[in-house]
C-alpha positions, 0 to 999 in steps of 0.5 A: 124160712118154710119147711122145704126151704129149710130142708133144701138148705140143709141138703146143700150143707150136707153135700158140702160136708161130704165134698169139700168139707165146707159150705155156706147157707145164705139164709139158714134162718129168716130175718124175723129169727135173726132179729129175735136172736139179736135182741136176746144178745142185747138183753144179755149184755144188759144183764152182764151176761157176757165174758171175755173168751179164753184160749187154751185148756187146763192151767194154760187156759187164759184170756189173751185179747191179742189173740182172741178179743170177742166176749161170750155167753154160752146158750144152754136151756132156751129162754126165748121162743127164738132160741127154742126155734134155732136149737130145733133147727140145729137139731134137724141138721144134726139128725140129717148129718148123722143120717146122710153122713154117719158122723155119730153126732150126739149134741150141739153145744153153742155160744153167742159171740160179740166182736167189739169194733177192731176185735179179732181172732187169729188163725186157729183150729177148733179141734185139739186134744182137749176138744177132740169130740168136735166134729162140725163147727158152725157159725151163724151170723146175726149182724143187720145190714152188714156192708162190704166195708164193715169188715169182720169176715171169716177167713177159712183156710181151705186146701185150694186157698183162703176163702172169705165170708162176710158176716151177714145176718142169717147166713151159716157157715159150716165146716169140719172142725179138725180140717180147717183152720180159720181166723176172724178179721177185725170189723168196723162195727159190732159183729154178732154171731152164734158159734157152735159145735156138733159133737161126738161122745168122748172116747173113754181111755182104758 
């Protein structure tokens, strides 16, 4: 994606957050970058870098595949050129959100997520008392040649009714973390994505 196209994509997302609070960029990253990130997922899987995702916080945190069935691997310091390019694009988005909407976002945390065929994630909210610093949620899909009957849609529960988004490679969904409950429907094939959160600094309690 050229710099001008990237700026237009980010501009549309900013307008969407300022309006309904959620938006979609159909080609947030180009196919070549999607392929590089997909290759990184497969390399991490071969190296046993993924673990079952858990829900809850503190002593109540546990793996409950009947509620959340994905496996994940956190992305820290970029290890490949594809990861570096991706994080640079999210940094551009963070900077623009702060400039245009004054959200006070100070960082972006993210992980790769893989849903095996049949796995799902029940309706939930990304922001809680244990994660109140999360402001904006982002889901980038990395699936090749996704067909309508493959399933795996994201279901976003908007005030006007549920919105479903197919997990097509390169597509980014952005929404306000504390406003929108959402769910992941089961898919017929492995579903690959990168999920992240733009965060504010945690407030200190006196």
